[in-house]
FIVEX-672708 format. One record per residue (C-alpha): x, y, z; residue in one letter. Coordinates in steps of 0.25 Angstrom, whole numbers, plus 5000, padded with zeros to 4 digits. Layout:
! residues N
<node east="X" north="Y" up="Z" code="A"/>
...
END
This chain:
! residues 322
<node east="4982" north="5041" up="4653" code="X"/>
<node east="4989" north="5039" up="4639" code="X"/>
<node east="4996" north="5026" up="4638" code="X"/>
<node east="5009" north="5024" up="4630" code="X"/>
<node east="5008" north="5013" up="4620" code="X"/>
<node east="5014" north="4999" up="4625" code="X"/>
<node east="5022" north="4999" up="4613" code="X"/>
<node east="5030" north="5012" up="4616" code="X"/>
<node east="5031" north="5009" up="4631" code="X"/>
<node east="5034" north="4994" up="4632" code="X"/>
<node east="5048" north="4996" up="4625" code="X"/>
<node east="5052" north="5007" up="4634" code="X"/>
<node east="5048" north="4999" up="4646" code="X"/>
<node east="5056" north="4988" up="4641" code="X"/>
<node east="5069" north="4997" up="4638" code="X"/>
<node east="5067" north="5005" up="4652" code="X"/>
<node east="5074" north="4994" up="4661" code="X"/>
<node east="5086" north="4991" up="4653" code="X"/>
<node east="5088" north="5006" up="4650" code="X"/>
<node east="5087" north="5009" up="4665" code="X"/>
<node east="5096" north="4997" up="4669" code="X"/>
<node east="5107" north="5003" up="4660" code="X"/>
<node east="5106" north="5017" up="4667" code="X"/>
<node east="5103" north="5016" up="4682" code="X"/>
<node east="5100" north="5029" up="4688" code="X"/>
<node east="5096" north="5035" up="4675" code="X"/>
<node east="5087" north="5048" up="4675" code="X"/>
<node east="5072" north="5046" up="4672" code="X"/>
<node east="5073" north="5058" up="4663" code="X"/>
<node east="5084" north="5052" up="4655" code="X"/>
<node east="5076" north="5039" up="4654" code="X"/>
<node east="5064" north="5046" up="4649" code="X"/>
<node east="5072" north="5053" up="4639" code="X"/>
<node east="5078" north="5041" up="4633" code="X"/>
<node east="5066" north="5034" up="4632" code="X"/>
<node east="5058" north="5045" up="4626" code="X"/>
<node east="5047" north="5047" up="4637" code="X"/>
<node east="5043" north="5057" up="4648" code="X"/>
<node east="5048" north="5054" up="4663" code="X"/>
<node east="5034" north="5052" up="4666" code="X"/>
<node east="5032" north="5041" up="4656" code="X"/>
<node east="5046" north="5034" up="4660" code="X"/>
<node east="5042" north="5034" up="4675" code="X"/>
<node east="5029" north="5028" up="4671" code="X"/>
<node east="5037" north="5017" up="4663" code="X"/>
<node east="5046" north="5015" up="4675" code="X"/>
<node east="5033" north="5013" up="4684" code="X"/>
<node east="5028" north="5003" up="4675" code="X"/>
<node east="5043" north="4995" up="4674" code="X"/>
<node east="5041" north="4994" up="4690" code="X"/>
<node east="5030" north="4985" up="4688" code="X"/>
<node east="5037" north="4976" up="4678" code="X"/>
<node east="5045" north="4964" up="4681" code="X"/>
<node east="5045" north="4949" up="4681" code="X"/>
<node east="5034" north="4939" up="4686" code="X"/>
<node east="5033" north="4939" up="4701" code="X"/>
<node east="5033" north="4954" up="4701" code="X"/>
<node east="5039" north="4955" up="4714" code="X"/>
<node east="5051" north="4962" up="4719" code="X"/>
<node east="5063" north="4959" up="4710" code="X"/>
<node east="5053" north="4956" up="4698" code="X"/>
<node east="5050" north="4970" up="4695" code="X"/>
<node east="5058" north="4981" up="4688" code="X"/>
<node east="5062" north="4990" up="4699" code="X"/>
<node east="5067" north="5005" up="4697" code="X"/>
<node east="5074" north="5015" up="4707" code="X"/>
<node east="5072" north="5029" up="4706" code="X"/>
<node east="5082" north="5039" up="4712" code="X"/>
<node east="5077" north="5054" up="4708" code="X"/>
<node east="5076" north="5055" up="4694" code="X"/>
<node east="5084" north="5042" up="4690" code="X"/>
<node east="5079" north="5027" up="4689" code="X"/>
<node east="5086" north="5014" up="4690" code="X"/>
<node east="5081" north="5000" up="4688" code="X"/>
<node east="5084" north="4991" up="4700" code="X"/>
<node east="5077" north="4979" up="4696" code="X"/>
<node east="5075" north="4975" up="4681" code="X"/>
<node east="5067" north="4963" up="4682" code="X"/>
<node east="5075" north="4957" up="4670" code="X"/>
<node east="5072" north="4968" up="4661" code="X"/>
<node east="5087" north="4969" up="4658" code="X"/>
<node east="5087" north="4956" up="4651" code="X"/>
<node east="5083" north="4955" up="4636" code="X"/>
<node east="5068" north="4952" up="4633" code="X"/>
<node east="5065" north="4937" up="4633" code="X"/>
<node east="5051" north="4933" up="4629" code="X"/>
<node east="5043" north="4921" up="4634" code="X"/>
<node east="5037" north="4913" up="4623" code="X"/>
<node east="5023" north="4918" up="4627" code="X"/>
<node east="5029" north="4932" up="4626" code="X"/>
<node east="5035" north="4930" up="4612" code="X"/>
<node east="5022" north="4923" up="4607" code="X"/>
<node east="5014" north="4935" up="4611" code="X"/>
<node east="5023" north="4944" up="4605" code="X"/>
<node east="5024" north="4937" up="4591" code="X"/>
<node east="5009" north="4937" up="4591" code="X"/>
<node east="5009" north="4952" up="4593" code="X"/>
<node east="5020" north="4954" up="4583" code="X"/>
<node east="5013" north="4946" up="4572" code="X"/>
<node east="5000" north="4954" up="4574" code="X"/>
<node east="5007" north="4966" up="4573" code="X"/>
<node east="5014" north="4962" up="4560" code="X"/>
<node east="5001" north="4959" up="4553" code="X"/>
<node east="4997" north="4974" up="4555" code="X"/>
<node east="5004" north="4981" up="4544" code="X"/>
<node east="5006" north="4996" up="4547" code="X"/>
<node east="5004" north="4995" up="4562" code="X"/>
<node east="5018" north="4992" up="4565" code="X"/>
<node east="5031" north="4990" up="4558" code="X"/>
<node east="5029" north="4976" up="4553" code="X"/>
<node east="5043" north="4974" up="4550" code="X"/>
<node east="5047" north="4976" up="4564" code="X"/>
<node east="5036" north="4967" up="4569" code="X"/>
<node east="5040" north="4956" up="4560" code="X"/>
<node east="5055" north="4957" up="4564" code="X"/>
<node east="5051" north="4956" up="4579" code="X"/>
<node east="5042" north="4945" up="4576" code="X"/>
<node east="5054" north="4937" up="4570" code="X"/>
<node east="5063" north="4940" up="4580" code="X"/>
<node east="5053" north="4934" up="4591" code="X"/>
<node east="5050" north="4922" up="4582" code="X"/>
<node east="5065" north="4919" up="4582" code="X"/>
<node east="5066" north="4921" up="4597" code="X"/>
<node east="5055" north="4911" up="4598" code="X"/>
<node east="5061" north="4902" up="4588" code="X"/>
<node east="5075" north="4901" up="4596" code="X"/>
<node east="5069" north="4903" up="4610" code="X"/>
<node east="5082" north="4898" up="4617" code="X"/>
<node east="5090" north="4906" up="4627" code="X"/>
<node east="5090" north="4918" up="4620" code="X"/>
<node east="5076" north="4917" up="4614" code="X"/>
<node east="5061" north="4917" up="4620" code="X"/>
<node east="5061" north="4910" up="4633" code="X"/>
<node east="5049" north="4902" up="4639" code="X"/>
<node east="5047" north="4908" up="4653" code="X"/>
<node east="5037" north="4898" up="4659" code="X"/>
<node east="5036" north="4891" up="4672" code="X"/>
<node east="5035" north="4877" up="4673" code="X"/>
<node east="5021" north="4878" up="4678" code="X"/>
<node east="5017" north="4887" up="4665" code="X"/>
<node east="5025" north="4878" up="4656" code="X"/>
<node east="5016" north="4865" up="4661" code="X"/>
<node east="5004" north="4873" up="4660" code="X"/>
<node east="5006" north="4877" up="4646" code="X"/>
<node east="5010" north="4863" up="4643" code="X"/>
<node east="4998" north="4857" up="4650" code="X"/>
<node east="4988" north="4868" up="4642" code="X"/>
<node east="4995" north="4865" up="4629" code="X"/>
<node east="4992" north="4849" up="4631" code="X"/>
<node east="4978" north="4851" up="4635" code="X"/>
<node east="4976" north="4860" up="4623" code="X"/>
<node east="4983" north="4850" up="4613" code="X"/>
<node east="4974" north="4838" up="4620" code="X"/>
<node east="4961" north="4845" up="4621" code="X"/>
<node east="4961" north="4843" up="4636" code="X"/>
<node east="4955" north="4851" up="4648" code="X"/>
<node east="4964" north="4857" up="4659" code="X"/>
<node east="4962" north="4858" up="4673" code="X"/>
<node east="4970" north="4871" up="4678" code="X"/>
<node east="4973" north="4877" up="4692" code="X"/>
<node east="4973" north="4892" up="4688" code="X"/>
<node east="4977" north="4905" up="4696" code="X"/>
<node east="4967" north="4917" up="4693" code="X"/>
<node east="4974" north="4929" up="4696" code="X"/>
<node east="4961" north="4938" up="4695" code="X"/>
<node east="4955" north="4930" up="4708" code="X"/>
<node east="4969" north="4926" up="4713" code="X"/>
<node east="4963" north="4912" up="4713" code="X"/>
<node east="4966" north="4898" up="4709" code="X"/>
<node east="4957" north="4889" up="4703" code="X"/>
<node east="4956" north="4875" up="4695" code="X"/>
<node east="4949" north="4875" up="4682" code="X"/>
<node east="4946" north="4865" up="4671" code="X"/>
<node east="4948" north="4871" up="4657" code="X"/>
<node east="4947" north="4868" up="4643" code="X"/>
<node east="4960" north="4874" up="4636" code="X"/>
<node east="4957" north="4882" up="4623" code="X"/>
<node east="4971" north="4888" up="4619" code="X"/>
<node east="4984" north="4894" up="4625" code="X"/>
<node east="4986" north="4909" up="4623" code="X"/>
<node east="4998" north="4919" up="4625" code="X"/>
<node east="4990" north="4932" up="4629" code="X"/>
<node east="5000" north="4944" up="4634" code="X"/>
<node east="5011" north="4935" up="4635" code="X"/>
<node east="5005" north="4924" up="4644" code="X"/>
<node east="5000" north="4911" up="4642" code="X"/>
<node east="4985" north="4907" up="4644" code="X"/>
<node east="4977" north="4895" up="4643" code="X"/>
<node east="4963" north="4899" up="4636" code="X"/>
<node east="4953" north="4888" up="4641" code="X"/>
<node east="4938" north="4886" up="4644" code="X"/>
<node east="4937" north="4886" up="4659" code="X"/>
<node east="4926" north="4876" up="4664" code="X"/>
<node east="4926" north="4883" up="4677" code="X"/>
<node east="4923" north="4897" up="4671" code="X"/>
<node east="4916" north="4893" up="4660" code="X"/>
<node east="4923" north="4901" up="4649" code="X"/>
<node east="4936" north="4903" up="4642" code="X"/>
<node east="4947" north="4907" up="4651" code="X"/>
<node east="4962" north="4912" up="4650" code="X"/>
<node east="4971" north="4905" up="4659" code="X"/>
<node east="4985" north="4911" up="4662" code="X"/>
<node east="4995" north="4899" up="4661" code="X"/>
<node east="5004" north="4905" up="4672" code="X"/>
<node east="4992" north="4905" up="4681" code="X"/>
<node east="4988" north="4890" up="4679" code="X"/>
<node east="4994" north="4883" up="4691" code="X"/>
<node east="4990" north="4868" up="4687" code="X"/>
<node east="4985" north="4863" up="4675" code="X"/>
<node east="4980" north="4848" up="4671" code="X"/>
<node east="4976" north="4843" up="4657" code="X"/>
<node east="4964" north="4835" up="4659" code="X"/>
<node east="4959" north="4822" up="4652" code="X"/>
<node east="4946" north="4829" up="4648" code="X"/>
<node east="4946" north="4836" up="4635" code="X"/>
<node east="4945" north="4851" up="4634" code="X"/>
<node east="4931" north="4856" up="4631" code="X"/>
<node east="4929" north="4870" up="4630" code="X"/>
<node east="4915" north="4875" up="4624" code="X"/>
<node east="4915" north="4877" up="4609" code="X"/>
<node east="4911" north="4892" up="4612" code="X"/>
<node east="4923" north="4894" up="4621" code="X"/>
<node east="4930" north="4906" up="4614" code="X"/>
<node east="4944" north="4910" up="4615" code="X"/>
<node east="4947" north="4922" up="4622" code="X"/>
<node east="4951" north="4935" up="4615" code="X"/>
<node east="4965" north="4938" up="4621" code="X"/>
<node east="4969" north="4949" up="4611" code="X"/>
<node east="4968" north="4960" up="4622" code="X"/>
<node east="4975" north="4951" up="4632" code="X"/>
<node east="4970" north="4941" up="4642" code="X"/>
<node east="4961" north="4950" up="4650" code="X"/>
<node east="4949" north="4957" up="4643" code="X"/>
<node east="4942" north="4966" up="4651" code="X"/>
<node east="4926" north="4965" up="4649" code="X"/>
<node east="4915" north="4975" up="4650" code="X"/>
<node east="4910" north="4967" up="4662" code="X"/>
<node east="4923" north="4968" up="4669" code="X"/>
<node east="4922" north="4979" up="4680" code="X"/>
<node east="4932" north="4990" up="4679" code="X"/>
<node east="4940" north="4997" up="4690" code="X"/>
<node east="4948" north="5011" up="4691" code="X"/>
<node east="4961" north="5010" up="4697" code="X"/>
<node east="4971" north="5021" up="4701" code="X"/>
<node east="4985" north="5017" up="4698" code="X"/>
<node east="4998" north="5024" up="4705" code="X"/>
<node east="5010" north="5024" up="4698" code="X"/>
<node east="5014" north="5010" up="4703" code="X"/>
<node east="5002" north="5004" up="4697" code="X"/>
<node east="5001" north="5010" up="4684" code="X"/>
<node east="5005" north="4997" up="4676" code="X"/>
<node east="4992" north="4992" up="4679" code="X"/>
<node east="4986" north="5001" up="4668" code="X"/>
<node east="4996" north="4995" up="4658" code="X"/>
<node east="4995" north="4980" up="4663" code="X"/>
<node east="4981" north="4979" up="4664" code="X"/>
<node east="4970" north="4983" up="4653" code="X"/>
<node east="4964" north="4997" up="4658" code="X"/>
<node east="4953" north="5004" up="4652" code="X"/>
<node east="4957" north="5017" up="4657" code="X"/>
<node east="4970" north="5023" up="4662" code="X"/>
<node east="4970" north="5037" up="4666" code="X"/>
<node east="4982" north="5045" up="4673" code="X"/>
<node east="4975" north="5053" up="4684" code="X"/>
<node east="4988" north="5058" up="4689" code="X"/>
<node east="5003" north="5057" up="4687" code="X"/>
<node east="5006" north="5042" up="4691" code="X"/>
<node east="4992" north="5038" up="4694" code="X"/>
<node east="4982" north="5031" up="4683" code="X"/>
<node east="4967" north="5028" up="4685" code="X"/>
<node east="4964" north="5015" up="4676" code="X"/>
<node east="4951" north="5008" up="4674" code="X"/>
<node east="4952" north="4993" up="4671" code="X"/>
<node east="4943" north="4981" up="4671" code="X"/>
<node east="4944" north="4968" up="4679" code="X"/>
<node east="4938" north="4955" up="4679" code="X"/>
<node east="4940" north="4951" up="4694" code="X"/>
<node east="4940" north="4961" up="4706" code="X"/>
<node east="4950" north="4953" up="4714" code="X"/>
<node east="4960" north="4954" up="4703" code="X"/>
<node east="4959" north="4970" up="4703" code="X"/>
<node east="4959" north="4970" up="4718" code="X"/>
<node east="4972" north="4962" up="4719" code="X"/>
<node east="4978" north="4971" up="4708" code="X"/>
<node east="4975" north="4984" up="4715" code="X"/>
<node east="4980" north="4978" up="4728" code="X"/>
<node east="4993" north="4973" up="4722" code="X"/>
<node east="4995" north="4987" up="4717" code="X"/>
<node east="4996" north="4992" up="4731" code="X"/>
<node east="4993" north="5007" up="4732" code="X"/>
<node east="4996" north="5009" up="4718" code="X"/>
<node east="4982" north="5007" up="4713" code="X"/>
<node east="4968" north="5010" up="4719" code="X"/>
<node east="4954" north="5006" up="4714" code="X"/>
<node east="4945" north="5018" up="4711" code="X"/>
<node east="4934" north="5010" up="4705" code="X"/>
<node east="4926" north="5002" up="4708" code="X"/>
<node east="4924" north="5004" up="4723" code="X"/>
<node east="4921" north="4990" up="4726" code="X"/>
<node east="4935" north="4986" up="4720" code="X"/>
<node east="4942" north="4997" up="4728" code="X"/>
<node east="4935" north="4991" up="4741" code="X"/>
<node east="4940" north="4977" up="4737" code="X"/>
<node east="4954" north="4982" up="4736" code="X"/>
<node east="4953" north="4989" up="4749" code="X"/>
<node east="4947" north="4977" up="4756" code="X"/>
<node east="4958" north="4967" up="4751" code="X"/>
<node east="4969" north="4977" up="4755" code="X"/>
<node east="4963" north="4978" up="4769" code="X"/>
<node east="4962" north="4963" up="4770" code="X"/>
<node east="4977" north="4962" up="4765" code="X"/>
<node east="4981" north="4972" up="4776" code="X"/>
<node east="4973" north="4965" up="4786" code="X"/>
<node east="4979" north="4952" up="4783" code="X"/>
<node east="4993" north="4957" up="4784" code="X"/>
<node east="4990" north="4963" up="4797" code="X"/>
<node east="4990" north="4977" up="4793" code="X"/>
<node east="4979" north="4988" up="4796" code="X"/>
<node east="4968" north="4986" up="4784" code="X"/>
<node east="4959" north="4997" up="4789" code="X"/>
<node east="4963" north="5008" up="4779" code="X"/>
<node east="4961" north="5006" up="4764" code="X"/>
END
């Protein structure tokens, strides 16, 4: 399957909701014509918007659309009717990307990049009611402040950390190395004494943090992680899986790095992706309900079936069928 460039699709997705809000009950064909795309592409855009929303990602948090015949209406806009407001992390990440682009003459319109950079820098400088907003919870603010204190004083940290891949909470003693912003999220890069290696810890998953009296003592050969391609880097030793995605789960092929994506028939895509933790992938597939199926490897498909039957049994349902 050929993927349209992000630079072309993202502006259209950001414009679709305000456009549809102003034209409730508009014909799908008319929307496609106005945006200069095929009806098939527009429906793909709408399917993706259905998976977009605010943290919590429950009813009332996601964009919701209503279809009646060949018309479409936005019934829940998830705040996309409001002007775009960047968090400090998002603004910083965007500035870094723009400055990198500005240093590549001939690749983009450098004049436009400089103008955009100046506007964002001005917004950051006057971050008041109409400027860049800081959208951190009290817990995240406290975590960030503690990490900064530890870095400045050269102290170790004790953290209670939630690992999403294993759905588990653990206590670790770490030697902080630096604070990072990767893909708009804040991370602590540190030497983890428990793992015996450099690890990235998402700040919003740190449940508790304590600055210790002992000095940070990362080994001299501890090297910073390469995050140029994102926080997760698939390695050759990571196993791969093949999933069949239905229309409601096509966002997976865009949200997660996949090695292959092939449209096997209209509205269904076969993807191959690597994963570091089988439990994470099992939970991902189960969370997608009937919109995703594991084709390979068979042991992973068996694990999904087993977990599904266990859940049905716990709920008092018949779990004999897979």
